[in-house]
N, C-alpha and C positions, 0 to 999 in steps of 0.2 A: 564782430561782424554785425552790420545793421540788420535788425530783425530777429536776432538770436533770442532775446528775452521772451518775446511773444511765442516764438517757435517752441522754446523749452517748456513754457507753461502749458501750451496746448498738447504737446507730445506727452507730458506727464499725465494730463487729464485723459487722453485717449488710451494710454497704456493701462489705466485703471479700470477700463471697461472689460469685463469678462463676457465671453460669448457662450450662450447656452447650446446644449446638444439639440439637434433637430431630428425628427422622425418623419420619414416620407409618408405621405398620405396613401392609404390603401387604394389599389386600383390596378387594372391590367394595362401594361405599357402600350398595347395596341388600341385601347379605347380612346375616344375623343378626349382631348385635354380639357380639364376643368379648372375653375378659378382657384380651388384649394391647391392644386399641383403647381400652378403658376406662382402663387404666393409663396409656396415652399421653395421654389427655384429662386425667387427674388431674395429670400432670406439667405440662401446659400451664397449667392453672389455678394450680397452686401456684407455679410459676416466675414466672408473670405477677404473682401476688400479692406474691411476694418483691420483685420489681423495683418494684412500686408502693409497697410499705411502705418500701423504701429511700428513695424520693423523699419520701414523706409525713413520715417521721421526720426527714429532713434539714431539711425546712421547719419542722417543729415545734421543732427545736433552735434555729433562727434566731429564731423567735417567743419562745422561752423566754429566750434570751440578751438579747433586747430588752425582757424583762419585760412582754410584751404578752399579758396573761392573757385579755383579751376575744377576741382573734383566735385564741387557742389552743383555745378551747372547741369550736368546730365541728370542728377537726382532731382533737381528742381523741375526740369522738363518732364520727368517721369510723373511727378505729382500733378503737374498741370494737365498731362494727358489723361490721367484718371478723373480729374474734374470735368474735362471735356466729355469723356465717355459717359460719365454719370449723368451729365446734362442730356446727352443724346438719349440715354435709356429712359430717363424720367419723362422726356417728351413723348417717346414712342409708347412706353407702357401706359402712360396716362390716357392716350387715345385708345389703345387696345382694351383697357379696362372699361372705358366709356362705351365701346361697341361690343364688349364681351367677346373679343376675338382671341380666344385662348390658344388657338393653334398658332397664330402668328406670334403671339407673345412667347410661346414655348420655343418657337424657332429662333427668336432673338436671344432668349436665354441660353439656348444651346450654342449660339455663336459666341457669346461673351464668356461662357464658362468652359467651353471645349474648343473654341476656334483657335487654329494655329496655322499660320501661313507656312512655317517651316515644315510641319507635318504633311501639309498638302503637297508641297513641292518635293521634299526629301524623305518623308516618312517611310515610303515603300522600300527605299534603299537600306534602311536600318531596321526594318520590321522583322527580319529573320535571315538565316543562312541556310539555303540561298534566299535572296530577297523575296518576300511574299507581300501580298496586298493586305494592309491592316484590316482587321475585322470590322472596324467602325470607320465610316467615311468622315474624316475630320472636316468640319465646316470652316469656311473662310471667316476670319475675325472682322469686326467692325473696322472700317478704314478710318484711321485717326484724324486725317485732315477733314473728313466729313463730320466727325464729332466736333472738331474745333469750329467748323462753320456753324453748327447747331448751337454751340456755346456762345458765339458772337451774336447770333440771332436772339438768344435768351437775354444777353446783356442789353441789346437795343430795345427789347420789348419790356424791360423792367427798369427803365430810366437810369441805366448805367452806361458809362462810356464804353462803346463797343470796340474793344481792342484785343479780343481774344486771338485773332489771327496775327496781329502785329506782335503781341507778346510771345506767342508760340514760335514765330519765325525768329524772334530775337534769342529765345532760349536755345533754339536749334543751332543758331550760329555759333554758340559757345559750347555746344554738345557734340558737334560734328568736327571732322578734321579739316579746318579751314583757317583763313587768315585771322578771324576774330579771336581765336584762341592764342595765336602767336604774337599778335601786336601788343599784348599786355606786357611783354617781357623786355622791351627795348625802347630806348628814347634816342632821338637824333639830337646831337649837339654841334656847336660850331658851324651853324648854317648847313647842317646835313652832312658834314664831312666825317663826323665821328658818331659811331653807334655805341651806346652804353647799355649794357644789359642789367636789368633791375629785378627785384622781387616785388611785384605789384601788391602782394598781400601785406607788405609792411606799411603801406599807406593807410592811415586811419580813416581817410576819406575815400578809400578805394571802393570798387564795385562790390555790390552784394546782390545775390539773386534771391535772398530769403524774402524780401517784400513781395515778390511775385507769388511765392508759395503761401505766405500768410494770407494774401488776398484771395487766391483761388481756393484755399482750404475752407474759407467761409462758404463758398459755393459748393464745394465737394461735400461738406457736412450737411448743407441745406438739401442737396439732392439725395443724400443718403437718408435723411429724415423723411423726405417725401416718398422715396421708394419703400421704406419700411412701413409707411402709412398705407400704401397700396397693398402691402403684404399683410396688413392687419396685425403688425407686430407691436407688442406693448412692453417688452422687457428692456431691450437695448435702445429702442427709439427715444425714450425720454432722456437717456444718458447722452445720446448724440446731440439732442437739443441743448442740453446744458453746456456742452463743450462748444457748440456752434455759437451760442449767445455770448459765452465768455470770450471767444475769439473776436466776435464782432465788436465787443466793447474795448478790447485791447488794441485792435488795429487802428492805425492813424486814419482820420477822416479823409485826409488828402489822397490816400490810396484806395479807399473803399467807398467814399461818399457816405451818405447817411443811410445806414443799414439798421432797420428796426429789429428788435428781438422777435423771434417766433414764439408761438405759444401752442401748447397741446390743445 
């Protein structure tokens, strides 16, 4: 499958990153939020995301090795969504750090680490027998299309082809139950009189969603590097930088444009 070599290299490099234990800064939960607490929260988010992406990419490699394009589409969309959300958070946190608005930064962290639309809508029903109100009011998560919009703005502001919404819509087409999924499996012959069913994954020139992942992974790692910089983290951040620069060198220029290495 096109893009598998790059994906396997980056997956192996990411899986080699171990995550340190974190200790919460001392303080009363009712006190005004401080920079140290927000930095701790960003580390929790980013370390958790790294651990999650390690698992997701390992699974995606297995699908790619099996030439299972259909099953790879929702997974590729998932990675793309995390890149978009990381972009959204980098933009918001950068402004909040600039203005030292730790309360708003903490609210946003709470949304991305605890937010669940399912819990908000259905949580009470499953909270107890008989149903009770959960002790913690679950926040609404960040709306992903809003994050994708922010991702496209980032692209246009950094001399990149602004196609985040186009690419996300394309990935959604193959991740949802609609015609794009089904049309891969048949061909019309004899002027449309005969329909022949095929295995599209047997075509060596067939579709691959991995280039979308390899491209957005560069941004995902860039945003992670920047977020850990805001958090003043120095153990994992340099390792993320190494993987990011490795991926930028491996990715075809026609997909990524000219992407320079970042430096500490």
